[in-house]
LOTORDO-999126 format. One record per residue (C-alpha): residue number from 1; x, y, z. Coordinates in steps of 0.05 Angstrom, whole numbers, padded with zeros to 5 digits. Layout:
// LOTORDO-999126
n:x:y:z
NUM:X:Y:Z
...
This chain:
// LOTORDO-999126
n:x:y:z
1:00792:00493:-00874
2:00831:00523:-00933
3:00898:00514:-00899
4:00884:00441:-00882
5:00881:00383:-00931
6:00812:00350:-00928
7:00834:00286:-00893
8:00893:00302:-00849
9:00939:00253:-00815
10:00950:00271:-00742
11:01002:00244:-00693
12:00985:00244:-00619
13:01035:00245:-00563
14:01038:00265:-00489
15:01081:00327:-00483
16:01104:00311:-00413
17:01125:00239:-00429
18:01160:00261:-00493
19:01199:00318:-00461
20:01219:00274:-00402
21:01244:00219:-00448
22:01285:00267:-00491
23:01313:00298:-00427
24:01337:00230:-00402
25:01370:00214:-00469
26:01404:00281:-00475
27:01426:00281:-00402
28:01394:00347:-00381
29:01325:00377:-00373
30:01298:00406:-00438
31:01235:00444:-00458
32:01188:00438:-00516
33:01231:00487:-00554
34:01289:00437:-00552
35:01254:00374:-00577
36:01309:00343:-00621
37:01308:00359:-00695
38:01309:00285:-00713
39:01242:00277:-00679
40:01210:00331:-00722
41:01244:00301:-00783
42:01212:00234:-00767
43:01143:00266:-00764
44:01156:00302:-00829
45:01180:00239:-00864
46:01115:00204:-00842
47:01076:00260:-00876
48:01039:00280:-00812
49:00997:00341:-00824
50:00990:00358:-00750
51:01015:00339:-00682
52:00965:00334:-00624
53:01007:00352:-00564
54:00969:00327:-00504
55:00982:00353:-00433
56:01014:00421:-00444
57:00971:00460:-00394
58:00986:00473:-00321
59:00955:00419:-00276
60:00939:00417:-00202
61:00978:00379:-00149
62:00913:00351:-00119
63:00907:00303:-00178
64:00976:00274:-00166
65:00963:00267:-00091
66:00899:00228:-00103
67:00933:00184:-00154
68:00989:00166:-00105
69:00935:00141:-00057
70:00893:00103:-00108
71:00905:00026:-00103
72:00875:00015:-00172
73:00923:00063:-00205
74:00982:00037:-00166
75:00966:-00033:-00191
76:00962:-00006:-00262
77:01030:00028:-00255
78:01062:-00036:-00227
79:01040:-00072:-00290
80:01062:-00018:-00338
81:01126:00003:-00302
82:01147:-00046:-00248
83:01203:-00001:-00222
84:01161:00063:-00218
85:01174:00113:-00162
86:01134:00172:-00136
87:01181:00217:-00176
88:01150:00187:-00240
89:01079:00206:-00220
90:01046:00267:-00251
91:00976:00296:-00249
92:00923:00279:-00300
93:00929:00324:-00362
94:00854:00335:-00356
95:00857:00365:-00286
96:00876:00435:-00310
97:00889:00489:-00260
98:00905:00543:-00312
99:00907:00548:-00387
100:00980:00569:-00387
101:01035:00523:-00413
102:01067:00484:-00356
103:01134:00514:-00334
104:01164:00444:-00334
105:01153:00445:-00410
106:01183:00515:-00418
107:01120:00558:-00415
108:01088:00598:-00471
109:01155:00618:-00502
110:01176:00545:-00511
111:01109:00525:-00540
112:01112:00582:-00590
113:01181:00560:-00612
114:01158:00488:-00619
115:01099:00510:-00661
116:01145:00553:-00704
117:01191:00493:-00717
118:01131:00450:-00735
119:01104:00503:-00783
120:01172:00505:-00817
121:01159:00433:-00837
122:01087:00444:-00856
123:01060:00411:-00793
124:01004:00442:-00752
125:00993:00440:-00677
126:00933:00414:-00639
127:00923:00426:-00565
128:00871:00404:-00513
129:00810:00442:-00489
130:00777:00411:-00428
131:00712:00450:-00417
132:00673:00403:-00372
133:00715:00413:-00309
134:00777:00444:-00278
135:00827:00424:-00225
136:00806:00443:-00153
137:00865:00492:-00153
138:00836:00534:-00209
139:00830:00608:-00192
140:00755:00607:-00208
141:00743:00568:-00144
142:00760:00632:-00106
143:00741:00686:-00157
144:00679:00655:-00191
145:00650:00603:-00145
146:00584:00608:-00184
147:00619:00573:-00242
148:00616:00508:-00203
149:00560:00464:-00176
150:00550:00466:-00101
151:00522:00405:-00065
152:00469:00422:-00012
153:00485:00391:00056
154:00421:00350:00055
155:00445:00315:-00008
156:00514:00295:00016
157:00492:00231:00051
158:00462:00206:-00015
159:00528:00215:-00053
160:00593:00179:-00059
161:00648:00217:-00022
162:00690:00215:-00086
163:00634:00254:-00121
164:00648:00321:-00086
165:00705:00363:-00061
166:00708:00404:00003
167:00736:00474:-00008
168:00779:00511:00043
169:00718:00550:00066
170:00678:00486:00076
171:00633:00486:00014
172:00621:00420:-00022
173:00630:00424:-00098
174:00612:00370:-00147
175:00668:00333:-00182
176:00666:00325:-00257
177:00635:00262:-00285
178:00595:00230:-00340
179:00536:00187:-00321
180:00568:00122:-00342
181:00633:00127:-00303
182:00657:00139:-00231
183:00668:00213:-00214
184:00733:00245:-00235
185:00751:00262:-00163
186:00811:00305:-00183
187:00766:00354:-00219
188:00709:00402:-00205
189:00647:00403:-00250
190:00632:00468:-00286
191:00561:00494:-00288
192:00540:00505:-00361
193:00473:00532:-00338
194:00512:00595:-00320
195:00516:00641:-00380
196:00575:00679:-00352
197:00615:00614:-00348
198:00599:00599:-00421
199:00622:00669:-00441
200:00687:00661:-00401
201:00702:00594:-00432
202:00694:00624:-00502
203:00746:00676:-00482
204:00792:00620:-00460
205:00782:00586:-00527
206:00800:00649:-00564
207:00865:00654:-00524
208:00881:00581:-00540
209:00867:00594:-00614
210:00925:00643:-00615
211:00973:00588:-00593
212:00955:00531:-00641
213:00918:00511:-00704
214:00863:00467:-00674
215:00835:00441:-00608
216:00815:00372:-00588
217:00754:00382:-00543
218:00752:00332:-00486
219:00685:00296:-00475
220:00650:00348:-00519
221:00582:00315:-00514
222:00578:00332:-00440
223:00567:00406:-00459
224:00506:00390:-00501
225:00445:00423:-00471
226:00404:00359:-00465
227:00462:00319:-00438
228:00482:00370:-00386
229:00410:00379:-00363
230:00400:00304:-00357
231:00459:00299:-00310
232:00459:00364:-00271
233:00394:00404:-00278
234:00368:00385:-00209
235:00431:00413:-00176
236:00453:00467:-00225
237:00390:00492:-00258
238:00375:00484:-00332
239:00422:00501:-00388
240:00379:00543:-00435
241:00424:00550:-00497
242:00475:00507:-00533
243:00548:00524:-00521
244:00586:00496:-00580
245:00553:00532:-00638
246:00566:00600:-00607
247:00637:00582:-00584
248:00659:00554:-00651
249:00629:00612:-00690
250:00664:00664:-00647
251:00732:00630:-00652
252:00726:00621:-00727
253:00708:00694:-00735
254:00779:00711:-00712
255:00813:00648:-00739
256:00774:00621:-00799
257:00821:00562:-00811
258:00820:00539:-00738
259:00794:00468:-00730
260:00751:00437:-00675
261:00758:00362:-00660
262:00709:00330:-00613
263:00718:00270:-00568
264:00646:00247:-00566
265:00604:00184:-00555
266:00532:00161:-00545
267:00508:00176:-00615
268:00520:00251:-00608
269:00566:00255:-00669
270:00515:00282:-00718
271:00489:00334:-00670
272:00559:00360:-00656
273:00574:00364:-00730
274:00512:00407:-00738
275:00537:00453:-00683
276:00601:00466:-00722
277:00652:00413:-00704
278:00700:00397:-00761
279:00715:00325:-00739
280:00685:00278:-00687
281:00712:00213:-00657
282:00688:00151:-00694
283:00686:00105:-00634
284:00630:00062:-00665
285:00676:00041:-00721
286:00731:00024:-00672
287:00684:-00021:-00633
288:00656:-00055:-00696
289:00725:-00072:-00722
290:00746:-00096:-00653
291:00686:-00143:-00649
292:00694:-00163:-00722
293:00623:-00141:-00739
294:00632:-00141:-00814
295:00561:-00127:-00836
296:00554:-00070:-00786
297:00620:-00041:-00808
298:00598:-00041:-00881
299:00533:-00006:-00862
300:00572:00046:-00822
301:00620:00060:-00880
302:00560:00068:-00926
303:00531:00123:-00883
304:00519:00195:-00906
305:00581:00216:-00944
306:00584:00286:-00914
307:00577:00257:-00844
308:00633:00205:-00856
309:00681:00258:-00882
310:00680:00291:-00813
311:00698:00231:-00770
312:00764:00217:-00733
313:00787:00147:-00751
314:00833:00110:-00703
315:00854:00043:-00676
316:00892:00072:-00617
317:00895:00133:-00572
318:00911:00147:-00499
319:00844:00121:-00475
320:00844:00055:-00512
321:00889:-00006:-00507
322:00948:-00008:-00553
323:00925:-00031:-00622
324:00976:-00088:-00621
325:00942:-00114:-00558
326:00869:-00098:-00572
327:00865:-00123:-00644
328:00913:-00182:-00638
329:00921:-00216:-00706
330:00882:-00159:-00738
331:00927:-00104:-00712
332:00954:-00088:-00782
333:00890:-00101:-00821
334:00849:-00056:-00775
335:00899:00001:-00783
336:00902:-00007:-00858
337:00827:-00002:-00860
338:00820:00060:-00816
339:00879:00097:-00846
340:00852:00091:-00918
341:00782:00117:-00902
342:00757:00188:-00909
343:00761:00232:-00847
344:00817:00254:-00802
345:00866:00196:-00790
346:00896:00192:-00720
347:00961:00155:-00703
348:00982:00149:-00631
349:01055:00151:-00608
350:01083:00081:-00604
351:01032:00054:-00653
352:01080:00055:-00711
353:01129:00013:-00671
354:01077:-00038:-00650
355:01084:-00024:-00576
356:01038:-00065:-00532
357:01039:-00032:-00463
358:00988:00023:-00452
359:01020:00085:-00421
360:00984:00106:-00356
361:00963:00179:-00357
362:00995:00191:-00289
363:01065:00167:-00306
364:01118:00210:-00340
365:01163:00150:-00353
366:01148:00086:-00390
367:01179:00017:-00395
368:01227:00010:-00453
369:01197:-00037:-00504
370:01229:-00069:-00564
371:01193:-00047:-00628
372:01156:-00100:-00668
373:01198:-00101:-00732
374:01141:-00132:-00773
375:01092:-00078:-00752
376:01142:-00022:-00763
377:01158:-00047:-00833
378:01083:-00051:-00848
379:01072:00022:-00828
380:01132:00044:-00869
381:01099:00012:-00930
382:01030:00040:-00914
383:01050:00111:-00896
384:01084:00118:-00964
385:01018:00102:-00999
386:00967:00139:-00957
387:00998:00205:-00976
388:00967:00194:-01045
389:00915:00247:-01067
390:00863:00192:-01070
391:00870:00184:-00995
392:00884:00255:-00973
393:00829:00287:-01017
394:00790:00234:-01054
395:00718:00210:-01045
396:00700:00140:-01021
397:00661:00093:-01065
398:00631:00027:-01042
399:00649:-00036:-01081
400:00598:-00090:-01096
401:00632:-00155:-01080
402:00618:-00224:-01107
403:00649:-00291:-01092
404:00652:-00335:-01030
405:00684:-00280:-00988
406:00636:-00225:-01006
407:00604:-00224:-00937
408:00669:-00230:-00899
409:00712:-00177:-00934
410:00707:-00102:-00928
411:00727:-00065:-00992
412:00721:00005:-01021
413:00753:00051:-01072
414:00782:00121:-01062
415:00784:00168:-01122
416:00811:00237:-01134
417:00795:00253:-01206
418:00853:00236:-01251
419:00904:00243:-01194
420:00895:00175:-01163
421:00853:00113:-01151
422:00864:00065:-01093
423:00826:00003:-01073
424:00826:-00024:-01002
425:00806:-00096:-00985
426:00809:-00124:-00914
427:00797:-00194:-00888
428:00789:-00194:-00812
429:00770:-00268:-00808
430:00812:-00329:-00790
431:00804:-00361:-00859
432:00826:-00342:-00928
433:00773:-00308:-00972
434:00765:-00296:-01046
435:00727:-00237:-01075
436:00709:-00215:-01145
437:00688:-00145:-01165
438:00683:-00100:-01225
439:00728:-00039:-01232
440:00759:00001:-01288
441:00815:00027:-01243
442:00868:-00015:-01277
443:00843:-00014:-01349
444:00898:00033:-01373
445:00954:-00007:-01343
446:01002:-00035:-01394
447:01033:-00085:-01345
448:01030:-00107:-01273
449:01088:-00059:-01260
450:01037:-00003:-01264
451:01003:-00030:-01201
452:01031:-00020:-01131
453:01006:-00068:-01078
454:01013:-00057:-01004
455:00997:-00118:-00960
456:00996:-00126:-00885
457:01039:-00187:-00898
458:01110:-00191:-00926
459:01107:-00261:-00955
460:01083:-00294:-00997
461:01062:-00242:-01049
462:00987:-00226:-01055
463:00946:-00268:-01103
464:00902:-00233:-01154
465:00878:-00238:-01226
466:00862:-00179:-01270
467:00809:-00187:-01322
468:00773:-00138:-01368
469:00738:-00087:-01323
470:00749:-00128:-01260
471:00794:-00164:-01211
472:00795:-00227:-01168
473:00830:-00222:-01101
474:00849:-00278:-01054
475:00863:-00252:-00984
476:00897:-00292:-00930
477:00870:-00293:-00858
478:00876:-00225:-00825
479:00904:-00194:-00888
480:00891:-00124:-00915
481:00910:-00100:-00984
482:00917:-00032:-01016
483:00920:-00032:-01092
484:00945:00031:-01125
485:00937:00045:-01199
486:00998:00084:-01223
487:00993:00101:-01297
488:01011:00158:-01342
489:00971:00176:-01404
490:01000:00154:-01470
491:01038:00208:-01508
492:01019:00205:-01582
493:01074:00195:-01633
494:01094:00258:-01670
């Protein structure tokens, strides 16, 4: 990870939606190579270390056809974009028919130019890898049928019709799924019990690694040996060896600085870290903050330090509701908390503007929303601070709180040697809280001008008292504070 800062800030956007929007504004169809310069300048000014460009790969038409006949999805589109038309509908970005860049985005040449322009600004590129399944149109259905899971005829009556796909030659192949959700009927499940499939997927990964700086691995826990066998062993046979440790090692042998990010759930985070993943989704933290489980959040943040450093912190992504909708009055406090923690920090397109409507995966157009000026101003203040070395490289230290609000407030300190010290305090409750704690972070300040304070609120100004080796903070309901000690050593008189 020598070419990456320890705790990167990543911006996620859907390539297809972004290119379509820019095309409409410019008045002609453009490719990834022609994304306007002002867009890249915006990402650079926000100090994003990488862009996760979702949805660049070629998808199958079957996914779009199914979507156009799905009443649930049509209802979702009507809410998100009342004037949608079939021309707005696209396939799922996770129903991949080929790991080649979609021609509608300009193909490999356009992606290479886009990556070059990002690199010129010091921004890296992250792409998707979806190993659990493919689109039904993938060439392997004809050339390597053994890569999939066939359903015996005597099992068909026991299965939901959406759980399998009938090929042109009449064979029934299992659709991709996880055990807690309906089948992904626009995909075909891959058989990880097949060693040749695992080898072929590693070759695909090596090809992807030549086109970007990292991959976000979709539903990475489904490839774990125990998980796969628990779902598919009766139909596919047993998976005898893990996939990820071998795959990651082989890719890093040719690209040592290449990063692996895992979307993962079900308590599999630690296992995936041990298999080589650099960062894993921290969905437990998201859920704890959403439910305002303060004690559980504090325990989670006090977990093994090495484990915590490899988590992906977020309050929004394409799967979740918009942060402004999900977290309500805590939308700013929740983001201030997650974006000042250790780990990789993820920001979703539209989050900085406080957008409230979740963008459906199957629509290339979205309803124009007015930005929330208060939220946008908050992120402008916060993004300026979280580029501090204490946040991008520093360790996290728990703070022992006292006072009436000690059980209600989450607080911690980030330190990076003599380069910076930052304290975060967040009140997710509906009442004001006062906390007291010891710290020497501000001992060398000569005046309050040496302290920078970022609040989720604009007015009135935060209330605090500094005292020898400590501070008293009074936080308003749903308020988060970041306190930055900015001091320079005294220069002795000559």
